[in-house]
N, C-alpha and C positions, 0 to 999 in steps of 0.2 A: 524889524525883520533881520537887519544886518547883525545886530548883537546876538540874536538866537543862533544864527549861523556860525558866528565866531565861538560861541560857547561849546558847540558840539565837538570840535577838535580838541579843546582843552579837556573836556570830560573824557574823551577817548584816550588822550595822552595820559591822564591820571590813571585810568583803568589799566593801560598797558604797563605803566610803572608799578602799580600795585601788583599786577600779575607777575611781573619779573621779580619783584621783591619776595613774593610768596614762594615762587618756584626756587629761588636761590636759598631761601630759608629751609624749605623741605629737602632740597638736595643736600645741604650741609648736615641736616639732622639724620637723614637716611644713610649718607655715606659714612658718617661718624659711627653709626650703629653697625655697619657691615664691615667687619674685620675678618681677614682671612685667618683661619685657624690651621696651624701646622700640626697634623697628627703625629709627626715624627719628632717634634721639638723636645719632649721629655727624654726620648731615647738618645737624641743627639747631645743633649745636655749631659747625660750620664756618660756618653762616649767621650766628650771633651774633658769631663772631670777625670775619667780614667786615664786619658792621655797625659794629663798633667802629673799623674802619679807614677808614670813610667820612669824607671831608673835609667840614668844615662849609662852608656856603655858602648862597647865595640860591636854593635849590631844595628839593624835597621828593621822597620816595620813595612811590610809589603802588602798591597791589596791587589789581587789578581784581577785583571780586566781582560777577559777573553773576547775577542772580536773575530768573527768568521773570516773577514776579508783582510785583517791586519795581523802582523807578526810581533808587535810589541808585547811585553809581558804584563805590565801593569804599573801601578803607582808605588813609589818607595819614598818613605820619609824617615827622618831621624827620630829616635825615641823622645817623647816629651813635647814634640812639635805637632801642630795641627796638620790635617790633610791638605790644607791650602798651600803648605810649603813643599808638598811632595813633588816628585819628578816622574814623568812617564818614561819608562826605560825599556831597553832591549836587554835581554838576559843572555849572558855568556855562560853556557852550560858545559864548558870543557872540564871543569873540576867536579861539578855536581849537576845532575839532571834536575830540571824543574819538577815539582811535585806531580803535576798531571802527566808529564812525559814518563816519569818513573812508573806510573800506573798504566801507561799505555792508552790513556783516554784524554786526549788533548781537549782542554777547555772544561773538563769535569769540575775543576775548582774555581770556576768563574765567581768572582766577588768574595772569595775566601781571604782571610787575613793571616799572614805568617810573620813570625819573627825570623828575619833573614840574617845569616852570617855571610859576609863577603865584603866587597869593596867596589867603589866606582873606579874604573880603569883610567879615566881621564880621556878616553876615546869616545867618539860618537859613531853610531851605526845607522846606515841609511835603511829606511823602511819604504819599499817601493809603492805600496798601495796608498799610503798617505802622502808620499813624496816629501818626507821630512827626515831629519836626522834626530836621533834620540841618544841620550847618554847610555853608555854600556855599563851594566852591573855584572861583576863576576861573582856568580853564586858559589858559595862554599858549603852551605848547609841551611837547613830551615826547620822550623817547628810550627805546626798548625796552631793558631790562636782561636779562630772563630770561623764557623761555616755560615753564620747568619748575622753579619755585622749591620750596623745602623747605616742608613742612607747618607751619602756624602755629596751627591750630585744635585744639580738644579732639577733634573728630571730623572725619574727612575728608569726611563727608557734607555739611559746610558748603560744600565746593567744587562741589557738584552744583547746577546752575541750577534744577532742578525741585523741590528740597527746600527747604522754607521755614524754614531755620535761619539766624538772624542772631545770632551770638555774637561777642563781642570776641576778638581773637587772644590766645592764652595763651603764645606763645613769641616 
């Protein structure tokens, strides 16, 4: 009678081990099969390839990021460099008005890409809503490149003017 009683826990332990091994095997199988598909990956790959072909020069590439509550202009990078190297800037419009201000429709050009002529002044400008300082870019001219560029942010919500997300581009 004692030996039958001792066999029960051993059988239960074997069952538990077998169940755990099967659960781990199924989890590995199903997790390996579930990969996140990025629908924007081909467009981003094309964008990155195009960036690599940009000719060096005395200009910058700017991406407007209009936010209702903030006054910074957007992201500026050097030609041939990825958006991850860009800087969020305040625009000095004493020499040339920003494209949306020229049209009298602030934020109309949210998420547009421009070829910018100008320079970084070396100064920083305080933006009160974000409570941060941003580099000042003195705008001297611009040329519209795209009105429907590829996504460069972790979330597309960053492109929406009323959502208070300010994160650096990741693509």
